[in-house]
DOMI-670443 format. One record per residue: x, z, y of N, C-alpha, C in turn. Coordinates in pm, whole numbers, plus 32768, in hexadecimal, padded with zeros to 4 digits. Last residue first. Layout:
<rs>
XZYXZYXZY/...
</rs>
This chain:
<rs>
B89CBBD09407B82EBB749427B7B7BBC3945D/B957BC8D93D3B987BC0693F2B917BBA89419/B9AFBDD993FEB93FBD7C93FBB971BCF49429/BA60BEA7933CBA76BE4493A4BA06BDDD939C/BAB5BFB492ADBA36BF8592E2BA51BF28935A/BB95BF7C919BBB7BBFAB9226BAFEBF6A925D/BB4BBFC39054BB50BF5490B4BB35BF8B913F/BBEAC0428F43BBAAC0698FC2BBBCBFF99026/BBC2C0418DF2BBF2BFED8E60BBA4C00F8EDF/BC3CC12B8D11BBC6C1018D5CBBF7C0B88DD9/BD69C0AA8C6EBD19C10E8CB5BC97C0D28CE8/BE14BFF48C02BDA6C0228BADBD49C0848BF6/BEA5BEC68C76BE8DBF558C88BE0CBF828C43/BF17BDEA8B77BEC2BDFB8BECBEA3BE908BFA/BF7EBD1E8A9DBFC4BD7D8AF5BF74BD888B75/BEF8BCF58958BEF2BCD789E8BF38BD458A35/BF33BD68885BBF50BCDC8876BF4EBCB8890A/BFE3BE6F87CBBF75BE4B8825BF94BDC28860/C03EBE9A8689C06ABE558703BFEEBE338754/C072BFBA85B8C022BF4D85EDC063BF14866B/C136C00784A9C0D1C03B8503C078BFCB8534/C1EABF8D83FCC1F7C01E8413C188C059846A/C1AFBE8483E5C1E6BEC8836FC1E9BF5F837F/C076BE6C849FC101BE498483C12FBE918405/BF45BDE584FCBF85BE4984A7C012BE198487/BEF8BD938648BF29BD6485C6BF65BDD9857B/BDD9BDB4871EBE5BBDDD86EBBE79BD9B8665/BD29BDBE884DBD41BD7787D0BDCCBD9D87A0/BC73BEC388EABCF2BE8088D2BCEABE31884F/BB91BF3689EEBBB3BF098967BC3EBECC8963/BAA2BFEE8A7ABB31BFD58A8BBB63BFAF8A00/B970C0228B0EB9B7BFD68AA6BA48BFC58AD0/B86AC0F58B53B8F8C0DD8B6AB92EC08F8AF3/B72BC1128BFDB77FC0FC8B88B80FC0E38BB3/B5ECC1A18C5AB673C1708C76B6BEC15C8BF3/B4FFC2118C13B504C1CC8C94B591C19A8CB7/B516C26E8B08B495C23E8B3BB4A2C1EA8BB9/B651C1E58A8DB5F0C2518AA0B572C2188AE1/B74BC17389C2B6D8C1488A10B671C1B88A13/B899C1388998B836C1A3899DB7C5C17489F8/B975C07B88C4B91EC0898938B8BDC0FD8929/BA77C040883BBA2CC0BE8833B9D5C0D588AF/BAEEBF4B87ADBA96BF518822BA3EBFCC881A/BBE5BE968737BBC4BF258740BB71BF3787BE/BBFBBD8F8672BBCFBDAF86F8BB9DBE3F86F5/BD16BD4685A1BC97BD8885BCBC7CBD8C8652/BDC6BCAB8498BDAEBCB68529BD21BCEA8541/BECBBCCD83ACBE3DBCD283CABE2EBCE38461/BFDDBCE783A0BFA5BC6883CFBF0EBC5E83C2/BFE3BDDF829FC026BD95830BBFE7BD0C8321/BEA4BE7A825BBF20BE3D822FBF5FBDF382A4/BDBCBF7E821BBE01BF2A827CBE87BEFB8244/BCC0BF75812DBD44BFAA814DBD89BF4A81AD/BB6CBFC08141BBD1BF578149BC56BF938175/BA99C06C8135BB18C09A80FCBB7FC02A80F4/B99EC0CB81F8B9F0C05381E0BA7BC08181B4/B92EC1C4822AB905C17C81B2B955C1008196/B929C1B4838DB921C2048313B8F1C1AE829E/B9EFC0A38414B979C0F98412B978C1498390/BA62BF898463BA94C0118478BA1DC06E8486/BA37BE8F836DBA05BED283E5BA3FBF5E83EC/BA94BD5782DCBAADBDE782EDBA75BE198372/B9D3BC568317BA0EBC9582A1BA1CBD2B82BA/B994BBAE83E9B929BBDB8390B95FBC18830E/BA3DBB6384B6BA4DBB1F8435B9E5BB4983CD/B9D2BB1D860CB9F2BB75859CB9F6BB298519/B976BA7886CEBA05BA6E86B1BA30BACE8642/B84AB9B286CDB88DBA3186B3B922BA19869D/B796B8D586B2B784B9358720B7D8B9B48715/B8AFB8068702B836B84B872CB7D7B86286B6/B9C0B8408617B96EB7E9866BB8F6B839869B/BB0BB8C885CDBA7AB8BB85C4BA41B8598629/BC14B996856DBBE2B90D8571BB4AB90C856D/BBEBBADA85B9BC50BA7185BFBC13B9E885D5/BBB7BC2A8535BB95BBB78588BC07BB508581/BB1CBD4E84B6BB81BCE684A6BB57BC6984F4/BAB1BE4F859ABA99BDEF852FBB0BBD8A852A/BA2EBF878620BA89BF16861ABA6FBEC2859F/B983C058860EB9DDC0578681BA47BFE98675/B81EC04B85CDB8A9C03F85A4B904C037861F/B738C1398666B761C0B3863DB7F4C0B28615/B720C23F86BFB6EBC21D863CB71BC195860B/B7CCC335875BB7BFC2A48758B794C27D86CB/B7B1C453882FB7A3C41487ACB796C37E87BC/B853C55A88D8B823C4D088DCB81DC499884F/B8CFC64D88E7B83DC64B88E5B801C5C088EB/B9D9C65088CCB9A7C6488956B90FC642895B/BA03C64487C3BA2DC6BF8807B9F5C6C58894/B9C0C53E8795B95CC5A38777B982C62D87AE/BAA5C4AC87D7BA32C4A68832B9CDC5158815/BB5AC4F48704BB7BC5068791BAFDC50E87E6/BADEC4AE8618BB07C53A862ABB29C55786BB/BABFC39A8636BA4AC3F08638BA6FC4828652/BBC9C33C861BBB7FC3298698BB0CC38D86A2/BBF1C386850FBC4BC3B78578BC06C3AF85FF/BB2CC2F4848CBB23C386848FBB7EC3C484F7/BB88C1F3849BBB12C21684EABB05C2AC84F6/BC53C21183DFBC76C1F4846ABC01C21684C5/BBBCC23C82F9BC18C2A48326BC3EC28F83B8/BB35C14982E0BAE8C1C282FFBB42C235832C/BC0EC09A82AABBBCC0888322BB70C1078344/BD31C1518237BCB6C1048224BC6BC0F982A8/BE91C11E8238BE1EC1688268BDA1C1128252/BF44C05781E7BF1DC0BE8188BEA8C11381B5/BFF6C0258315BFCEBFF38292BFADC0668235/BF5DC0C68430BFD2C0AB83DEBFA2C06F835A/BEE3C16D854ABEE4C0F184FCBF67C0E484B1/BEF4C24585F1BEDFC25F8563BEE6C1E2850C/BF05C1E786F2BF7AC23086BCBF6FC2448625/BE03C185870BBE73C1268706BEF0C16986CE/BD77C27B8715BD5FC21C86A8BDD2C1B9869B/BDD7C2EE8801BDEDC3328782BDDCC2D2870C/BD7AC23088BABE0AC24788ADBE2BC28D8828/BC67C24B8899BCA6C1CC8876BD3DC1DC8867/BC40C35888EFBC1FC32D8868BC64C2AD883F/BC93C35489F8BCD3C3B0899BBCBBC383890B/BBDCC2938A5BBC6CC27A8A5CBCB7C2D589FB/BAE9C31B8A39BB01C29C89F3BB96C27F89EB/BB14C3F18AEBBB01C40B8A5CBB1DC38D8A0B/BB23C3658BDDBB95C3B68BB1BB8CC3D48B1A/BA23C2F88BE7BA96C29E8BDBBB12C2EA8BAD/B98BC3E08C06B97BC38F8B8DB9F2C3328B7B/B9E8C4378D04B9F7C48B8C8EB9EEC4378C0E/B9A1C3668DAFBA2EC38A8DA0BA44C3DB8D21/B88AC3698D91B8D7C2F18D70B96AC3148D58/B852C46B8DF3B831C4478D69B883C3CE8D3B/B8A5C4618EFFB8E5C4BD8EA2B8CCC4978E11/B8C3C3068F6DB887C38C8F70B8C7C3E18F02/B9D3C24D9001B97CC26E8F8FB93EC2F78FA2/B9CEC1A5913BB9FDC21990EEB99FC2339079/B9DCC046914AB9DBC0C49193BA10C134913B/B96DBFC19035B97EBF9990C0B96FC0169116/BA14BFDD8F06B9B4C01C8F61B9D4BFEE8FED/BA34BF4F8DBBBA5DBF5B8E47B9EEBFA18E96/BAAABF4A8C75BA3DBF748CCDBA76BF8A8D59/BB03BE4C8B86BB25BEB38BE7BAA8BED68C37/BB68BDA68A5CBAFEBDDD8AB1BB37BE488B0D/BBBFBC8C89A1BBEEBCF689FABB79BD238A4F/BC1DBBC28882BBBDBC0088DDBBFABC74892C/BCAEBAB88832BCE5BB3D884DBC88BB8188B1/BC87B9AE8740BC5CBA0187AFBCADBA8187BA/BCB2B85986EEBCD7B8E486D3BCC2B9388750/BC8AB7508731BC1BB79786F2BC3CB82686CD/BD68B71787CEBD59B6D3874CBCF7B71E86F3/BD28B83C8870BD8DB7D28862BD85B79987D5/BC81B8FE895ABC75B8B588DBBCDAB84488DB/BC42BA3F89E3BC8AB9C289E5BC7CB982895C/BB0DBADC8A1FBB7ABABF89C1BBBEBA3F89EA/BA5FBBFB8AAABA81BB6D8AA2BAE8BB598A35/B9A7BCD58B69B9D7BCB98AE2B9E9BC228AD4/B983BDBE8C57B9B5BD358C48B9E8BD278BB8/B898BE7C8D00B8DFBE688C82B906BDD58C77/B891BF288E29B889BEA18DEFB8D9BEA08D6D/B7E2BFFF8F09B83FBFEC8E9AB829BF618E5F/B7B0BFFA9066B78EBFBE8FE6B800BFCD8F80/B7F8C0559160B7E2C0B890F8B7C2C07F906F/B760BF4D9210B7BBBFBF9215B795C02691AA/B703BE34913FB6E7BE9A91A4B753BF0691A0/B70ABCD59107B73CBD5B90E9B723BDB8915F/B5E4BC0F90FBB663BC30913BB68ABCC0911A/B559BB418FF4B557BBB4904FB5E2BBCC9089/B547BA7F8F3AB579BA558FBEB56CBAC69024/B5D0BB138E0CB561BADF8E5DB59EBAA58EDC/B652BB218CBCB65DBB2A8D4DB5DEBAF58D8D/B629BBC48B9FB68ABB658BD6B692BB768C6E/B620BCE08AC1B5E7BC8F8B2DB653BC358B68/B66CBD8D89F2B67CBCFC89E2B631BCAA8A4A/B644BEA28A17B6CBBE6E89FDB6D8BDD78A04/B5B6BF648B0BB599BEF98AAAB619BEAA8A94/B60CC0058BD0B5DBC0498B58B5BABFE58AE9/B638BF688CA5B6ABBF7F8C4FB686BFD08BD4/B55ABF6C8D41B555BF128CCDB5D3BF1B8C78/B58FBFF98E1FB559C0458DAFB549BFEF8D32/B69BBF1A8E65B643BF848E91B60FBFD48E1B/B6B0BE0A8D76B6D1BE458DF8B66CBEB28E1C/B748BD4A8C77B6E0BDA98C9FB70BBDF78D1B/B7CCBC4C8C24B7E0BC8D8CA6B76CBCE98CCA/B886BB7D8B4BB81BBBE08B58B835BC348BD4/B8D1BA268B26B8F2BAA78B64B877BB008B71/B85FB9AD89E2B870B99F8A72B89ABA258AAD/B90DB98888B4B8AAB9D488FFB8C7B9C18993/B9D6B8DE8862B95CB8E38812B8ECB9318856/BA6EB8208970BA62B8948916B9DCB89388CE/BB0DB6E8897FBA93B732899DBA8AB7A8893D/BC76B70C89A8BBFEB6D2896EBB84B71D899F/BD82B6D78A97BD29B7278A45BCB7B6D58A0C/BEDCB65F8AA4BE52B66A8AD1BDFFB6BD8A70/C025B6CD8AEFBFC1B6A18A8EBF36B6B88AC6/C0C8B7028BCBC105B6D08B51C0A1B69E8AEB/C02EB7688C96C07DB6F08CB3C0B4B6B18C33/BEFDB7C38BE4BF77B7E18C2FBFBFB75E8C4F/BDA3B77D8C03BE10B7BE8BBABE85B7E28C13/BCBDB6F58C41BD3BB6C08C76BDB3B7028C34/BBFCB7948BC0BC11B7098B94BC96B6D38BC6/BC0CB88F8C3DBC0EB8848BACBC31B7F78B7F/BBF3B8508D4CBC71B8888D1BBC7BB87D8C83/BAEAB7F88D4FBB56B79D8D78BBDBB7CE8D42/BA6AB8E48D09BA65B8718CAFBAD1B80B8CD0/BA9EB9818DEDBACEB9AA8D69BAD4B9338D0C/BA12B8EC8EADBAA4B8F98EB8BAE2B9268E34/B90EB90E8E4CB944B8878E5AB9DDB88A8E63/B8F2BA218E65B8FBB9E68DDFB930B9578DE4/B8E2BA328F7BB94FBA748F34B961BA358EAA/B7F6B9AA8FA6B871B9728FDCB8ECB9B28F9C/B737BA4E8F2FB750B9CA8EF6B7D1B98C8F2A/B733BB2D8FDCB766BB3A8F54B78ABAB28F1A/B79CBAFC912FB73BBAE790C4B77DBAF4903A/B812BBFB920CB82EBB8491BCB7C5BB77914D/B7D5BCF29277B79FBC7B92B8B7B9BBFA926D/B8FFBD8E9215B87ABD9F924CB84FBD209295/B9ABBCD29116B9A7BD1A9195B917BD2C91C1/BA74BC37902EBA02BC93903EBA10BCE090C2/BB6BBBB9902CBAF8BB739064BA82BBCF907D/BC29BC548FACBC45BC259034BBC8BBEF9078/BBB1BC778EB2BBC4BCEA8F09BBDCBCBF8F99/BBB8BB6B8E54BB39BBB38E61BB48BC278EC3/BCCABB3A8E51BC74BAEB8EA9BBEFBB338EBE/BD11BBEC8D89BD44BC008E0FBCF1BBB38E75/BC8FBB768CB1BC66BBFB8CDCBC99BC188D69/BD1BBA838C9EBC8CBA808CBDBC5BBB098CED/BE1EBADD8C5ABE06BA928CD6BD74BA978CFF/BDEABB5B8B62BE26BBA58BD2BE07BB608C56/BD8ABA808ACDBD33BAF28AE9BD67BB438B5F/BE71B9E78ABABE00B9B18B06BD9EBA228B29/BF01BA908A15BF34BA728A9CBEC4BA3B8AF5/BE63BA818930BE6DBB008979BEA3BAEB8A06/BE92B97E88D8BE0CB9A18908BE10BA228959/BF99B99F8883BF7CB94488F2BEF4B967892F/BF61BA4B87AFBFAFBA7E8821BFA1BA21889A/BEDEB99C8708BE93BA0E873FBEDDBA4A87B5/BFB3B8F286CABF3FB8BD8713BEEDB92D8751/C057B9A2863BC089B96786B9C016B92E870A/BFB6B9D5855FBFD3BA4285BDC006BA0A8641/BFC5B8DA84E5BF45B90B8517BF5BB97B857D/C0D1B8DF849DC0A3B87D8500C01CB8A58539/C0D6B9AB83E0C122B9BB845DC0F5B95984C7/BF84B9DC8365C00DB9A8835BC054B9BE83E0/BEB6BAFE8334BEDCBA87837EBF6CBA5D835E/BDBBBB698268BE4ABB7A8282BE7FBAF782BC/BCB8BAF9825BBCCCBB7882A0BD5FBB9782BC/BC6DBA1381D4BCA1BA05825CBCD6BA868297/BBF6BA6480EDBC79BA2280E2BCBDBA1F816B/BB08BABD8156BB66BB218125BBEFBAE6810A/BA91B9C58194BAB1BA2481FFBB16BA8C81D1/BA54B95280A1BAC8B91E80EABAF2B9808158/B97BB9FC8067B9E3B9E68003BA62B9B28046/B8A3BA248111B922BA688132B98FBA5480C8/B7B8B9CF801DB7CFB9FD80A5B853BA4880AF/B763B9627F32B7F2B9567F52B813B9807FDF/B681B9AC7E41B69FB9C67ECEB736B9C27EE4/B633B89E7D60B662B9257D7CB67EB9327E12/B570B7D97C84B59EB7F57D0CB5C3B8887D1A/B593B6EC7B8FB585B77C7BA5B5C0B79C7C2D/B4D7B5BB7B5AB54BB6067B8CB52AB69A7B94/B3F2B5397B21B443B5647AAFB4C0B5B17AD8/B37EB4E87C10B33BB5517BC2B38EB5847B4C/B3C6B47E7D1EB424B4967CB0B3ECB5047C56/B2F8B4737DD5B339B3F67DB0B398B4037D3A/B2B1B57D7DF9B24EB5217DC3B28FB4A17D8F/B39FB5E07E62B36CB6177DE5B302B5BE7DA6/B3B9B5417F4CB420B5427EE4B3E8B5737E5E/B2D2B57C7FDEB2EBB4F27FB2B352B4ED7F42/B2F8B693800AB284B6637FC1B29BB5D57F8A/B3DFB69480A6B3E0B6D38022B36CB6A17FCD/B37DB60E8188B3F0B5D9813EB3F3B61280B1/B2B6B6BA81DFB28FB63A81A4B303B5FB8157/B350B78A8241B2F8B7A381CEB2CEB71F818D/B49CB70D8298B411B73182B1B3C4B74B8230/B5C6B75C830DB589B739828DB4FAB76A8290/B638B7BB83F2B608B73183F4B5D7B701836C/B68AB8C583C4B62EB8A68431B5EDB81D8423/B682B9348270B6C8B8ED82DCB662B8C38346/B617B9AB8194B606B9F08214B656B9AF8285/B654B90780BAB5C8B92280D9B5B5B9618163/B716B8248068B725B88F80CDB69CB8B48104/B70CB7F47F06B6ECB7C77F8EB6F5B83F7FEC/B78DB78B7DD0B783B7F57E34B768B7B87EBC/B720B71A7C9BB73DB6F37D25B72AB76C7D80/B763B6B47B62B749B72D7BAFB77CB7167C3D/B6CEB5707B0CB73BB5D07B1EB70AB6517B5E/B637B4907AEFB61AB5007A96B685B56D7A9D/B68FB3C97B95B609B3FD7BAEB5E1B46E7B51/B774B3397B92B780B3C77BB4B6F8B40A7BC5/B7A6B22A7B7EB78AB2767B04B79AB30D7B1B/B7B1B19E7C66B830B1D57C37B81FB22E7BBB/B6A5B1687C90B700B0F87C77B784B1287C3D/B64EB2677CCEB622B2297C51B67DB1B57C2A/B6CAB2817DC6B6F3B2D97D59B6C3B2A57CD1/B641B1BD7E5AB6D2B1B57E4AB701B20B7DD3/B53BB21D7E55B55BB19B7E19B5F0B18F7DFD/B564B30C7EE5B536B3107E5AB556B28D7E12/B5AAB2A27FE0B60BB2F27F95B5E4B2F97F01/B4B7B22B8024B52EB1D88016B598B2217FC4/B421B311803CB3FBB2AD7FD8B471B2517FBB/B499B3868115B4B4B3C18093B482B3698021/B431B2EF81ECB4BBB2D981C0B4DCB318813A/B2E8B27C819AB33EB2E881CAB3CBB2CB819C/B1B3B1D681F8B22CB1E381A6B287B24A81E7/B0DBB1ED82A0B0C4B1B5821BB13EB1BB81C0/B118B23F839CB0ADB2888358B09BB25A82C8/B26BB2638411B1FFB21283DCB197B26A8398/B369B29A847EB2EEB2D484B7B274B2818492/B400B18E83E4B410B1EF8450B388B2198487/B3ECB0C38330B3E1B14B82FCB3DCB1B4836B/B422AFE083BAB396AFF58396B37FB07C8353/B531AFCB83D4B4EAB014843DB457B029841D/B5D1B0048291B59BAFB482FEB547B005835F/B6F2B0C9823BB667B0A08226B634B05982A3/B840B0A381BCB7E2B0AF822BB756B0868202/B962B136814BB8E7B0F38120B87BB10D8189/BAA1B1428104BA4EB148817CB9D2B0F3815F/BB46B10F8035BB0DB195803CBAC2B1AD80BF/BBB1B0178055BB57B02B7FE3BB12B0B27FE6/BC63B0358129BBE3AFF28140BB7FB00B80CF/BCEEB1868118BCF6B0F48112BC69B0B9811B/BD18B29E81F7BCD3B25C8189BCE9B1C4818D/BD70B33882C0BDD7B3018268BD9CB2B281F4/BCBFB2FF83FBBCD5B33C8378BD48B2FA832D/BC91B27884ECBCB7B30684F1BCD9B343846A/BC4EB16A84CFBCABB1918538BCE0B21F8526/BB92B1628401BC0FB11683F4BC78B1468456/BACBB1FA8476BB0DB22B83FDBB91B1E283E7/BA80B1508542BABAB1D18565BB02B20E84ED/BA0CB08684ACBA89B06A84F2BACEB0EA851D/B91FB0FB845BB988B0E283F7BA0EB0C68439/B853B110850CB8B9B1788512B92AB16284AE/B7A2B04B84D3B7E9B03E8551B852B0AC8564/B739B0A983DEB791B03483E1B7E0B02D8463/B748B207839AB707B19683DBB769B12383EC/B7F1B26D826BB7B7B27F82EFB778B1FF8322/B8CDB3038192B84EB2BC819AB811B2D78223/BA09B3048102B9BEB31B817DB940B2C78177/BA82B3947FE3BA38B31F8015B9EEB3498093/BBCFB4167FB6BB3EB4267FC7BB02B3A07FF3/BCC1B3A47EC6BC92B3AC7F4FBBFDB3CD7F50/BCE3B3AB7DB7BD51B3DB7E0ABD2CB3E57E9D/BBEEB4237CD5BC12B3C07D3ABC7CB3F97D98/BB97B4E97C2DBBF0B4827BF3BC20B41C7C5A/BAEFB58D7CC5BB69B5C47C8ABBCBB5587C60/BA79B51A7DFBBA70B5147D69BAF5B5407D2D/B9CDB5457F1BBA4BB56C7EDBBA32B5717E44/B94AB4958014B933B4AE7F87B9BAB4CA7F48/B8EEB4F08159B959B4CD80FEB92BB4ED8071/B7F2B46B823AB829B4CB81DAB8A8B496819C/B6DCB45C831CB75EB42D82EFB794B494828C/B5C9B41683ECB5FAB44C836EB67CB4098344/B5FFB44C854DB5C3B40384DEB604B436845D/B693B4F685DEB604B4FA85F8B5B7B49F8598/B79DB4CF85B2B75AB52F855BB6C6B53E8579/B83EB4378649B7DDB3EF85F7B78CB44C859F/B92BB43886F1B8ACB4798713B83CB42D86CB/BA40B45B860EB9EAB40A8665B96CB4598683/BB2DB4688531BB11B4A785B1BAC3B4468608/BBCFB4AB8400BB61B4668443BB35B4B184C0/BC93B522836BBCB4B50283F5BC41B4C58441/BC57B57B8266BC78B4ED827CBCADB4CC8307/BC2AB68C8255BC54B64681DDBC83B5B681F6/BBE1B6D5835BBC4DB71C8316BC83B6CD829F/BB03B6338393BB7FB62283DEBBF4B65E8390/BA4FB6A682E1BA6FB61882D6BAF2B5FA831D/BA45B7A5834CBA7DB79382C7BA9FB70082AB/B9CAB76B843EBA50B7A7843EBA93B79683B6/B8CEB70783F0B92FB6AF8431B9BDB6E78433/B843B73D82B7B876B785832CB8E0B72E836F/B81DB6B281CDB7D6B6828244B7FDB6CC82C3/B888B6548097B8B3B69D810FB86EB6618188/B846B6837F53B816B6337FC4B82DB6848043/B907B67E7E37B8E6B6CE7EADB8BEB66F7F1D/B8ECB6727CD6B8EBB62D7D56B8C8B6907DC4/B907B7397C12B941B6B47BFDB951B6677C80/B947B8937BF5B90BB8287C45B954B7A47C2C/B996B9947BA6B950B93C7B4AB909B8C97B8D/BA31BA297C4CB9A1BA3D7C59B951B9E57BFA/BB30B9CE7C15BB13BA5C7BFFBA7DBA787BFF/BB15B8C87C6DBB29B8E37BDFBB04B9737BBF/BB01B8F97D82BA94B8B77D3ABA9EB8D57CA5/BBFCB9647DB3BB86B9BA7DC6BB0DB97E7D7F/BC8FB87F7D81BCA3B8F47D2DBC2EB9567D3A/BC3AB7DC7E50BC16B7BA7DC6BC2AB82F7D67/BCB5B8607F27BC23B8587F1FBBF6B8397E91/BDBEB8347EEBBD8DB8BE7EEBBCF5B8C27EE5/BDC4B71C7F09BDE5B7587E88BDB1B7E77E7F/BD8AB7018018BD2DB6CC7FB6BD46B70B7F2D/BE70B76F8086BDEFB7AE80A1BD88B7828039/BF29B6B2802DBF35B73D7FFFBEB3B7888016/BED2B5D280B8BECFB5D28026BED8B65F7FED/BF07B61F81BFBE7EB6058195BE72B60B80FC/C01DB62B81AABFD2B6A581C6BF3EB69581A1/C062B5218179C082B5868114C035B607812C/C024B4A48265BFCDB48E81F3BFE5B4F88188/C04CB5818380C083B527831BC022B51882A6/BF4CB5848480BFA1B5C9841FBFDCB56283BF/BEC5B4D6851EBEEAB556855BBF46B5A78500/BF11B3788526BEE5B3EE84DEBF18B46D8522/BEA5B28F8615BF16B2DC85E0BEE3B35B859F/
</rs>
């Protein structure tokens, strides 16, 4: 069953083609799994082998190209007809003598497209250096351009149905964060907490289940909270440990990230002070969100608050997010940081994550939000304060 009406896919395709025309592109080769999903609905764990969509200006449907054993997944999940699902044989898979891009070159020559201007997603995670080499060698008469993020920018303003999926994901985030807080205790293993978080993410709610998120739960603990992207170990929580919890609910590949910081016992003065500053900054930034403000202006609101307290943050404090596959739930378009003059518009969605990481500790408190006609809508309903966990030893 399709996740969106065919008319919505067609409208997305039309907007993508307009961007192609604006950039002087005849063909767009889409290898980002999220962009493949966005344009067709394709959804399978097949991105570990080479796959793509071929978007041609004159064709009413993209052409899906992938491994033969994945063609059935295209039939089940996309709006494409059989003529637009083209599979290569397994002898192309992880071979030293042939490459799936050789198959693509043959296909494009067959369609008289070997001398066109072709855009490829040069910075997509799953488009390899060898893929580019095989394409350029196999199509010497074509002109290649960088099509990175061409579809991503089409995705940045969400439809009402997309927003509903992100709101479903936010409900899952609420449940998973509550499970995390309930499970973290002195003597409990980090891995056991993450197991409970993952169960909550996948089981979802009574009304709808969850998908696998693009990023596993992050759980830096103790002085390792100074590192933002650590996962978990089998160590047991200790009295006084701070714990950063960053996770996301995911529904039909749409995410709603959420981060909180908990302390087992009482926070020290530094932890409490930094969390208070982060809260003041995030509240001021959310109050400032409105259509017409730029990303750098919003970041400036946050920066003006924290710098009064003598705290500096060099990394960005948020980014556009939504539909994605591992290893990232961000859209790789707008970032809340100096120099980004992207203007916020209704139904853009962002993960506002103004984390502060110091030498021996860190604090993360984040919110996902939607830009509305007059301001913003915070998507998850979960207490925003530093989470204080009573010191109860369970093991």
